N, C-alpha and C positions, 0 to 999 in steps of 0.2 A: 693245437690241430695244425696240420699243415695248410689246410684250405684258407682257415682267416687269417694267417699269418701272411698267406700269397695276395690275398683280398688286402691285406693291411699296407704291403709295401707297395703296392699298385696305387694305393690311396696316397701313400706319403709320396710319392713320386709326381702325382697329380697334384697336388696342394702345394710342396716345396719345390718342385721342377729339380733339383737336385740334393741330394742326400750322400751321405758318407757309408760304407761297409759298418766301421764302429758304431756309427749313431743306430743304425739298423738292427746289429746286433744285442745292444744294449736295451733298446726300446720294446724289443720281441722276445728277449732273455734266450737267447741262443748263442752259437758260436760264429765267429765271421766264417767259417769254412761253409756252415748250414746257410748263411745269407747267400753266399756264394752260388752255392747249388739252388737256391731259389731263384736266383737272378738267371741262372742257366732254363729253370723251367718256366719262366715268364717269357723268355725269348723263346723258348721252343711253342709257347703258345700263341705265338704270331705279334708279340708287343717288342720290337727292337729297343733293348737296351745299352746304353754307350757307358764305359766304365773310363774314366780321367785318371791318370796318375798325378803323383806330385802336390804341393802346395795348390789348395784352390781346386782340387778336382773332387771327384766324386762318383755318383750314378747317378744316370739321368734318363728320361725317354728321349730316343732320338730326335732331334730339330726337323721340323717337317713333318712327324709323324701324327696324323688326324686320332685322338683318343677322344672317344664320347667322354660324358662327365664321368661315367662309371663304365668299366669293361663289363659288367651285368647289369641288367636291365633291376629296376626295382621291384619286379616280380620274381626273378632270379635271385635276388638278394634276399628277398622276403623269405623264399623255399631254403635256402641256405641257413636264413637265421631261425627258423623254425626249426630245421633239423637240429643244429648246435642245440637249443634250448630243450629239445626233446631229450637229448643226449645227456646235457647238464641234469637232468632229471633222476639219473641213474647212475651219478658219478659225483666225484668231489671237487669238479672242476668248475669252471664258469667261462666257457669259449662265448655263450653269447654275450655277455656282458661286455668281454675284453672285444671281440668285432662289433660291439656299439661304441665303444669309446675310441676304437679305431677308424669308424667309418665317420661318426660324429653329426655334429649339426640336425637337421630337423629329419634326413632319413632315417636315421636310429631312432628316431622317435616314432615314426611310421611304421617301420619295421617290427618294432615291439610290441605294437597293437593286434597285430593281425589273427594270431593264432596261437594255442596252448596246446600241447602234446606232454600229457603225464605218462612216461613210461614205468614210473615205479611201482611199487607194490605195499602190501602191509609189513615185508620184510625187507624196506628200501634200505636202512643202514648196512645189513648183512650183504644186500645187493651189490650196494656202491663199493664196499669192500672186493669182495668178489670179481667185479667186472674190471677193477683198477688191477688186480694181481694178474688176470686173463692177456689184458693188454699188454701189460709188462711183459707175459711171457710170449706173447703173440708179436712183439717186436723181432722177437729171433724165430719162432715158430710160426709159419705163415699160413695159420688157420683163422678161423672165424667166430666172432660172437655173433648171435643169432636171435632177433627177436622175431618168434614166429607162433601162431596159433595162441595168441594172448600170453605168451608165456616167455622165458629169457632162456637160452642154451648156448652151451660152447661145442664148436663144430672141430673134432679132432683126430688123429687116428689113434685106435687101441692096439697095443701092441699084444695083448691077449688073444683078441680076435683077429687080428693082421687084416683089418678093415678101418675105414672111416666111419666114423659114430656119431649121434646126436647124443649129448648130454644135459640134461634139466639143470640149471645152475642151481634148484631150491633142494636138489639133492645130491649135492657137492659140497659136503661138510666141512672138510678139513682140506683146505686148498694151501699150496706153498710155492715159491717159487725157486726153482732149484739151477744148480750150475751144469746138471747134467746132459751129456752131448746127444745127439741124435742126428739121423740122415733124413736129408730134406726128400719131401715125396711130392710128385706133382699130383693133384688132386683131377681126377677124371671127370669130364664133363657131366657123366651121369650121375655123379656122386653130389653135384653142387644142386641138382633137385632134390631138395630138403624132404619132402612127402616121402620120396622113398625112402627115407630112413624110417619113418614111422608106418609100420605094417598095419593093417587094419582089414586082414584077410579073415578072421574069425566073425562071422555073420551071425548076427542075432536078431529074431524077429520079435517085434512088440505089441503091443497097443497101448497107446497113452489117453488118458482122461481130456477131452476137449478144453477143459478149464486150463491147462499147462500148454496150450497151443503156441502161447507167446514164446515160450523158453525153448521150444523146438524152432521155431522161427529163425530165432536171436542165434541158437548155437548152429544150425544146420541150413537155414535158409526155409522161404516159403513153399519149396519144391521138394522138398525132403521126406514129403509122408504123403498116404493117401487116405481121404476121409470115408470113413465107412459108413454104412447106411444108420448104423446106429449113433453116429456121431463120433465115436473114439476114431483115434488117428492110428493109422497101421503104418508100421515101418520096419525096413529089413537093411541095418546097417553095418558097416565092419568096425571090430574094435581090436586093439591091439591085443588084449587077452581077456580071459575071462575075468580076472581080478580087478582090472581096470574098468569093465563093466558093470561088477556089481556095485562098485563104488557109485557109477554113475546112476544107476536103476535107483539104489537106496536112497539117491538124492529126491525122489520123486514121492516117496512114501506109497501111499495107497492109490497113486495115481497112473501107475504103470503096471503093466501086466506082462511078462515074459512068457511067451508060446513057444518058441523053438529057439535053439534046439533042446532034445531033451535033457543032456546033462548039465545046460544052462540053468533051466527050469529047477531041477534039482539043488543046484548051486544055490538060487536063490532062497529055495525052500530052508536050505540049511542054516543060510545066514541069519533068518529070519528068525530061525526057532533059538538061533544062539542069542538074538538080541531080546527076544521074547522073555528067553531064560534067564538073563541078567536082571531084568524087571521083576520075575516072580521069586529069583532068591533075594532080592532086596527086599520085596514085599512082607515075605515070611519073616525075615529078621526083625 
């Protein structure tokens, strides 16, 4: 990743005072052209870098420029390191380890002990492959991989619907990177509000048994329900559609009662009868 390479270059300049572009290119496994662009970015960030040609030349921080022991504070480096580790948990890369080796010393040890965020899931192997494929495509197509609502999505433009959409990675089974050309599209600011892509205007009124209060708090927060006189928990939430709602409610067994709208009540009855029928058929067999 570019950010850890920039940090590494700055660290090299601090520790060695002067280095060469070929040395940096070999160390960070990139081309000299990439190193030259990185040096330009470091200069834009306010760190004056000088390059000297010929024998004995190289790249160095300008004499007289006062630079702290690190451009980033240890707290900032810790946040970067934690972020890299969390991304490594869902990819086949090891950016955090590479950053630690470039920083070196006691600082890297302290950074590695603070926090761990594992963004993977039970389908980590398939997820890592998908993310690598999409990252490759995104290098050309400027859209996003999004971790939100405790799941992974890819944000892209749907040619069929002619609009930007959110796609859950778990539902994308056959991914491939193609050479098919496309037209760049500017992402409108309102489309970057990802919650707008998950419509929840199908309102359903329910009553939950107080024994599963902890689940409602975990999923929707402590203010998401009203406690009734009999102790049951009253909710009126929006769902994307009735099918998604059925799956949610069935997960509570007999601890939930759907009371409105009427068509949702009937749909729950139908699904419960189907489940009951399966067990009755198996019992009679």
